[in-house]
N, C-alpha and C positions, 0 to 999 in steps of 0.2 A: 244963510246957506252959502257954502263955498261954491264959486262958479269957476269952471275950468277956463284956463287961459285960451284965448282964441287961436294962438299959434299951435295948440295941440289938437284942435278940432279935427283936422284931416290927417293926423299922424296915424299911420297904420300900426296896429298892434303886432307884437312879436309872433302871435299865433296866426296861422293861415286861416282866413275866414272868407266866406263867400260874400257877395254884394249885399244880400239881405242882412246877414249878421253884422257886417261892417256898419251899415246904416243904424242898426240898433246900438252897437257899441259906442258910436260917436254921436249919439243924439245929444244935443246941447240942453242941459237941464234948464237953462234960462228960457227955453221955448216951452216949458211946461212938463208935466208928468208923461211917462211913456208906458204903454202896454204892448208887450211883445206876445203875439199869439203864435206859439211855437208848436207845430205839428209833431207827431210822433217821430222820433229818430232824426230830428232836424238840427241837432247840435246846440240845444239851449244851454247846457252846462258850460260848454266852451265859450258861448257868447256871453254868459253872465260873468264868468271868470275874466274874460277880456274886458268887459265893461268896468269891473272893479279896478283892473290894472290901468285902464285908460283914465279913470277918475283920479287915481293916485298920481300918475305921471302928469296929470293936468293940474296938480297942486292941492288936491284934497288929501287931508291926513287920514291914514288908515283907521285911526281910532274914532273918526267921525263918520264911518261907514257902517251901517247895520245891514247884515245879510241874513234873512230869515228863510229857513228851509223846513222840510217836513220830516227829515230823519237825520240822525247823527251821522250816518254814513255819507249822506249828501253834503252835509256841512264839512266833513273832513275832506271829501273829494274837492269841494270848492276851495277850501283853504290850500290844498296841495297845488291845485292848478294856478291859483292867484300867486302863490309864493314863487312858483317856477317862472311865471311870466315876469314878475318883478325882478327876480334874479337875472333873467336874461336882459331886461332893460338896463340893469346896472352893470352888466358885463362881469358879474361876480363869479368866482370859481365855483364849480359844481358842488364842492364839499361843504360849502357854507350852508348853515340851516336857513331855510326860506323864512321871510318875515311872516308873522302870524297875523290873522285877522282878529283883533280883540273882540269884536262883536259879530260873531258868526255862529249860528246854532238854530235849533228848532224854536218854534213859538214858545213852547213851554219852558225850555232851558233859558231862553232870553228873559222870559217873565220871572223865573226864579232868581236870576241875577239882579234884575231891576228891583224886585221886592226885597232882597237882602239889604239893598241900599236905602230903600224908601219905606220900609215896613212901618216905622212909627207913625207915618202920616195917615195911615188907615187903621191904626190901633192894633197892629200886628207885631208880635214879639220878634226881635231879630233872630233868635234861635229857633224859629219855627221848623217843624218837621214836614217833609213832603211824604204823604202816604202813597204807597204803590196801590195798584188795583186790588190786590188781595187784601191788604190791610183796610182799605176803604170799605170793601165788602164786609169784612169782619165787623168793623165799627157800625156799619149800617145794620147788620144783624143784631148787634147788641142793643142798639137804639130801638129796633123793631121789637125785641123781647121785652125791654123795659117799658115800652109803651103799651104792652098787652095786645099787640096786633097779631101775634102768633097764635093767640087763643081765640075761642069763639066758634060759632057754627057756620061762619061764612069764610070762604077761601080768601086769603090775603096774599099778594105777590111775595115771592121769596126775596131774600136780601139782594141777590144778584139782579133780579128784575127791577127792584126798587132803585138800585144804584144806576141801572141803565136809564130808567125814566128820569131820575134826577140829573144825570149827565146830559141827556138830550135837552132837558129844559134849560140848563145853564148855557149850553152851547148855542142853542137856537133862540133863546130869549123869548120863547113863545109861552102863552098862558097854559097852565097845567091842564085845564079842561080841554082845550083845543088839541093839545099833544096827545092826551089819552084817547080822545075820540078818533084821532087819525091813526095812531100807531099801536095803542094798547086798549082797544074798546072794551075788553073784558074787565079792565081795571077802572072803568069810568065811574062806577058806582062807589068806588072807594077814594074818590078825589079828596074829600075832606080829611080822611085818615092819612092819605099820602102826604098832604100838605103838613099835617101835624108831625108825621114822621120826619120829614125833611127839616122841620124846625128843630126837632130833637137831635137829629144828625149834625146839624150845624152847631148846636150848643155843645155837643160832645167834642167836636173838632176845636172849638174855641177854648174849651177847658184844657185840652191837651196841647194848645198852641200848634195845631196841625192844619195843613191844607191838603186836599186831595188834588188829583191831576187837573180837574176842571177848575178848581178854585184859583189856580195860578193865573189863568186868563182872566177870570172874573175880578180878582184883586187888582191885576194890572189895569183892567178897564176902569175900575173905580179910581185908581190913581190918576188916570188920564182925564177924569172928570173933576179932579181936585186942582184948582188953579196953580198953586205953588209947585207941587211935584210935577204936574203936567208940563209946566214951563221949563223946569230943569231937564226933564227927559227930552223934550223937543229940542232944546238947545244943544244937547249932547250929540245929536245926529244931524249931519248935513244931507246925507243921502240914505235912503231906505230902499233896499232891493229885496223883492219878495219872489221866491220860487214857488211853482205849482199853485198859482193863484186859484185855479179851479177847485182846489181841495179845501179852501178856507170855509169855516163856519161863520155864523153871524158875529160872534164875539171877535174872531180874528179879523174879519173884514172891517169891523168898526175900529179895531186897534190900528190897523194899517193906515186908515184915513185920519185917525186921531194923532198919529205921530208927526204929521206935517200939516201946514196950513194949506188947504185946498189941493193937496197932493203934490206940492212943490218938492222936487228931489226924489220922487218915487219912480222906480223902475220895477214894474210887475211883469212876470213871465208866467204863462200857463197855456193850457189847451182845453177849451170847452169840450172837445170831443173825447177827452179822457177824464171827465168828471164822473167818478163812480163811487163816491163815498158818502152818499146821502144817509146811510145808516149811522154815520158818525156825526151827523148834523151839518155836513157840508151841503152847499147848494151851488149849482151852476150859475144861478142868477148873479152871484157876486162877481164873476168874471165878465158876464154879459153886460152888467150894468156899471162896471168899473169906470170906463172912460167918461160916462155922463155924470158920475158922482164927483169927479174932480173938477176943479175950477181954476183955470180954464180946462175944458175937456181934454183928456189925455190923447196924445198921438197914438195911433194904432198901427203897428207894423206886423207883418206876417213872415214867419220862416216856413218855407214850403219845400225846400230841397232836402230830401231824405237821404241819410247816409247809411241806412241799415238794410232796407228791404229791396228786393228786385222790383222793377216796374210792374211785373205781372201781379205781384202781391199788392202793390200800392193801388193798381187799377181796381182791384176787387174792394179794397178798403175805402177808396174814394166813392165807389158806387154805393157802398153801404151807407155812408154818411150823407150822400146826396139826398136820401129820403128823410133825413132828420128834420124835425119840425122847426128848430131854431138853431142858431149858432153862427159863428164866423165862417164864411165861405172859404174853403181851402182846397187846393188840388196838390197833393203831395206828388213829387216827381223825383226821379233819380237818374244819374248818369251810368248806373250799373247796366250790364247786359240784361236782357229781358228775363232769362231764366225760365224755370218750370212754371206752368200755370198752377194755381192752387187747385186742390182736389176736394171734391165732396164725395165721401164714401158712405153709401148706405149699407146697413147691416141688418140681419134678421132680428137680432136681439142684443142685449148687453154682453152676453158671453161671446158672441161672434165679434162684436166690436172690440172686446178685450183681446181676443186672439189676433184680430187684424192689426191692432196697434202693436202688440208684442212682435209679430212677424215683421212689421214695417221697421221698427227700430233696430231689430237684429239685422235685417237686410241692409239698412243704412250703415250700420256699424261695420259690416263686412266690406263696404266700399270705402272705408276710412273715416267715417263720421263717428267720432267717439260718442258714447252714450251721454256724457256730460254736456255735449253740444246739442242735445235733443231734449225737448220738454213735452210733457203731456199736461194740458191745462183743462180746468173744469170749473163750472159755475159754483158748486159747493162740494165740500169734502166727501159726502156720501156717494157722489157720482162716480168716484174712482174705486169703489169697493170691489167690483168685479175685476177691474184691471189689476188691482193689488194682488188678488188671489192668483190671477194668471201669471203675473210676474214672479210671484213666490214659487208657483208650480214649475216654471221654466228656469228658476234660479237666476233671474235677471236682477241684479242689485239696483235699488232705487232709494232716493231720498224724497220725502214728502214734506212740503211746506204748508202750514207751519204746525207746531206743537207747543209744548210748554216753553215759555220763555225762560231765559236764564235765571232771572230773579224770582221766578215762581217755584223753583226747586227748593225743597225743604232746607238743605244744608246752606244754600246761599242766603235764604231768608233768615236763618239763625244768626249768621255772622253779621248781616246788615242790621238786625235787631239790636245787637250789642252796640254797634256804632251809632245807631239812631238814639238809643237811650243815653249814650254818653253826650250826644249833641243836645238833647232835649230831655231833661229829667221828668218832664210832664208827659212824655210820650207813653201812654198807658199800654198800648198794644205792644210796643217794642219791649217795655219792661216786663209784661206778662210772658212774652215768648222767651226772652233771655233768662228770666228767673226760672222758668220751667225746665231749662236745660240742666240745672243743678240737681244731681241725684238726691232724692229725699224731699224735694220741693213739690208738694202736691198742689192741686187747684185751690184748696182752702188757704194754704199758706200764701200762695201767689195773690189770692184775692185780698188777704189782709194787707199785703204790701201795697196793692193798688188803692185800697180804702184809706191807707195812710198817705195818699198822694205820691207814692213812689219814694218817700223819704227813707233813704237807706240807713241813715244814722240811727233812727229810732226803731228799725225793724229787727225783730227777734226771730230768726229762722228756726224751724224744727231741729231737734238735736241731730237727727240723721243727716240734715243738710248743712250743718254748721261749717264743716271744713270747706265744702264746695262753695258755700256762700261767701266765705272769707276770700277765697281766690277770685271770685267774680267781683266782689266789692273792691278789692285791691286793683283789679284790672280797670274798672270804671274810674277809679281815682287817678290812675296813671294816664288814662285817655283824656280826662278833663284837665289834667295838669299841663299838658302840652309839651312835656319834655321829650317825648318819644319821636316827635316829628312824623312827617308823612313820606312814604307809606309805612314807616316803622310802626305806627299805631295799628295798621291792619295786620302786620306780621305778629304783633303781640296778641291780637284777638285770635288769629289762626293757631298760634302756639297753645293758647288756652283751650281752644275749641277742639283740637285734634283728638284728644282722648274721648271727648263726648261723641265725636263723629264715629269713632271706631266702636263705641258702645251702642250707638243708636242705629247704625246702618250696616247691613251685611256687605254692601258694595262700597265700603268706605274708600277703597283705593281709587275707584273711578270718580267718586265725589271729591276726593282730595285733589285730583287733577283739575276739577272745576275750580276749586278754591285757589289753586296756583295760577290759573288763568285770571281769576279775580285780582290776585296780587299784581299780575303783569299789567292788567288794565289800570290799576290804581296808580302806577308810576307815571301815567300820562296826565294825571290831574294834580292841581295845585295843592289840594288839601282834602281833609276828611269830609267837610261839609259839602264841598263842590262835587266830590266823587259820589257820595250817597245820593245827593239830589239828582244828578245826571243819570245815574244808573237806574233810579226809579222811573225817570221820564222816558228814557230811550235805551233799554237794555239790549245786549247782544243776544243771539239765539242760544238755546241750550245745547249742551253736548250730551252728557250721560243720560239725563232724564228724558231728552227728546229722542235720541237715536238709539238708545240701548247700548249693546256692546259696540266697541269701535268697529268701523267698516274695514274689513280685510279684503279689498278688491282693488283692481287697477282702474276701475271705471264704474259709474253708476248713472242711472237715468233720473231726470228731474221730474217730479210730480208736483203740481202746484195749483192752488186756486187762482183764478184770474186776478183777484184783488192782490194776492201776494206776489204775482208776477209783474205787476206794474213797475216800470223802470228797468226791467230785465230784457234780455234778448237771447235767442238761440238760433242756430243754423236751421233746425227743423222743429216745427211745432205741430202737435196733434191736439185738436180740441174736441172733447167728448160731448155727446148728447146735445147736439145743436138741433133741438126739436122743441116745439111749443110745450110748455110745462116745465122744461129745464132751462132753456134760454130762448125766450124770456121765461123766468120762473113763474109758476102759478100765482104765487103770492105778490108778484109785481104787476099783475094785470089790472090793478084797481084804479089806476089813473094814467092819464097821458104822460105825466112827468115821470112816473115809475117805468113805463114802457120805454121812454126815451133813454133812461139810464141803462136799461137792459141792452138797448142798441149800442150804447157806448161801451158796455162791457164786452160785447162781441168785437167791437172795433179794437179795443185794447188788446184782446187776445190775438186777433189777426195780425196786428202790427208788431207783435213780439218776434215774428218770424223773419229771418234774414233771407233764406234761400228756398225753403220748402214749407208749405202750409197745407194741412189736411184737416178738414172738418168732418166729423163723424155723426151720422144720423141713424141711430137704431130704430127699427120699425116697430118693435114689440117690447113691452116692459112687463116683467113678472110682478104681480101685485099680491101681497098677502092681505086677505080680507080680515076685518075685525068684527064681523057680525056672525061668524060661525057658518058662513055659506061656502067655505072652501076658497082656495086660491084660484086666480085666473090671470089671463094675459089681457093687457089693453094695448091698443095701437096708437102710435104717436104720429102727428103730422110734422113735416119739416118746419123749422122756425119761420115764423111770419116775416122775419127780416130777410130771408133768402128769396127776394122777389126775382122775377124774370130778368130785370136789369142787372141785378147782382150776379145771378147765376150765369150770365153771359161770360163772366170772367173765370168760371170754374170748369174743370173737367169732371164729368160725372162718372162715378164708378160704383160697382156693387160688390160687396165683400161676401163671398159664400161662406157658410159655416165651415170651420176648419175641422178636419177629422180628429185632430189631437185635442180639440177644445173639450172642456167638461160638458157632459151631457146636459142638455137643457130640457125643460118640460115640453111635452109634445105640443106642437102648434095647433091651436084650435081653428077651425075653419071660419069662425066668427066670434065676436065678443059675446060672452055668455050673458052679459047684462043688457046691452042695448040692441043686440041683433044686427050690428053693422058688419058688412063683409070685410075681409082683410083689405087693407089699403094698398093699391099699386103705387108705392112711393116714388119709383123712378118716373112713372107717368106724371105724377103730380109735380115733380121737380122740373121736368122738361116743359110743362105747360101744354096748352092746346097745340095740336098739330098745325 
């Protein structure tokens, strides 16, 4: 491991940092691994970038630094900041391109690069294909059909559910029986069938020389358990920096520790209070137990100065997490002026809540706060339905996150299928999709092609498809020949595909704009293989398929789930349905660990706000019965997380029904089912006199 020169230990980075950040940046690797517990908005990205720059100026080669993040956007931002700092160190002119970080990316992108180099050591073909989620689900569905599991008199989980179970098992490394009992109890009796299906799914991937998203980590993990390649990989990296440690799953946590001996050279950054991805297999235990797993134990530093929110918002957020059952103690603070106190607004029902939010965002807009600087957050997408109707009625433009991802749109998948087939002649799903684009090529002909192993030279297309097949065959030969270069290969595919696009889609013009965006993205990648793999792992958001017609407005409001909002910030934030049953969700009340994650979800939502924060608590929800007894209203209690100690930091407000709001069903004097009287929510919130 490269050790920084002692003369550089106290050298201040070019970026202005506070004392806590400077201590983390200048931590001497010889003293052991480092864990930085970085609270929300405390400048962890700036600290990590400065840490990389400090290591480089201390004598560590850039190529020997591995920086692992959880999104491509985060990796790009990190590269940009590190490059800027290094240019400043060199005193180089601003027009020079910044130095690149050779090993900076998501866990899955780094895994794909490592596997390309080390694949033969685990019996993997160098030209393996990475399946996106859609292709993996299709392949699981094919295996399910061939195994006869779609037939019979007992329900068997659909392909999407089977893939979710398989993914969770790979990422958590838990026994299938235990996993089913905890998360999919209705599937427990089909454990043996699921195990058989997963074997068949794995065999199908091996036949096609393909890996799915989760296999990348699993294959990398197997490499790190094989002495020769593991030694080569460890020797490659002197320092390993990990962002968002609280979001790692079991495989990722094991990989981090396997990359070094005892944690030497590791700098890990995360916030246990923002661990909200258990549904992806992540566990807060990995950050809580990180220091003790290292030998010697990692040094733990905290970043607590917040650069985002007002002290009033931070006080409420600190009070919320003070009730957490476990975690690193933190008290976020800020030098900003105190600002407005957070507000808890009660509303008669969801329609009144929607009208109140709409009026609030319009009022803020009139004071100069653009809609794009305001966000409405919610626990799950259906919680925003009433608000969406209200915004449409008032003609308030909005964008809702998220929807279809870019690579899930049909036209992008068509183009990528051609590129994948060119890379891997055994990629049956890609071959099927690309061949079916040829006019006259029906399912029977495409099946004959696949039954022949995708061997194009021996395939005889139907007479009606002969001309179109020759054009596709020639294109694939050109792609495999390598003479076109990159991104010229993608341009050739687009030229071939454009008449098919116009034949297949009425909105071809909008979809063609997507494909031009794809071409622009391609120019930033070194080659076809790297581009196709990275796009499958971490694609950009969709345009035409997600948002419909282009937005013709000067401004728009942001609507987002809390999970999608992580890492973002807005001047004003409204949080919907802060009541028991919504936050925490009913389905999350099964264990103490699930409830604690719901508390962290509320914390993440609250700490997205810079200046204004409003929590909304509707008192009544309209429920459609499924037993033929008619519809009714039920009354909700405020979220159990809003304890008296937390509410001390809020102003309480009641939102009266707006006269312009859509008419709601008449309020019942009591719940028709349990006979409970209407709840005096304001009295509950204020507590005993």
